[in-house]
C-alpha positions, 0 to 999 in steps of 0.5 A: 539526479535526486532533487534536494528538498531541505524540509523533507531531509531535515524533518527526517534527520531531526526525527530519526526517520527514513525519508519514506517514513516522512513522506511516502508520496514525495518525488524524492521518495519514489526516486529512492525506491526505484533506485533501490529496486533496480539495484536489488534486481527487482525491476519496477513494482506496480500497484495492482489496479483496484476493480470497480466491483471490488467493494460490492464483491467484498460485501457479498463475500462477507454475507455468503458465510451466513445462512438464511435457512432456518436451522433444524434440530437433529432427531 
């Protein structure tokens, strides 16, 4: 059963937007997305877990493109 939230539905209707555009995290939005995924045969879509080391690895990858050794001129 899909709960009716008058504020969410009226805001989306008045703005000409989809419910998911008004509130991505609302319970009704999640229910609609799950129902659409099941009907399309996609099953449940899970968000990938974020690693604790991800920010550190991102910084290291950004610095790896730079060389710390001085450049030599070809003779």
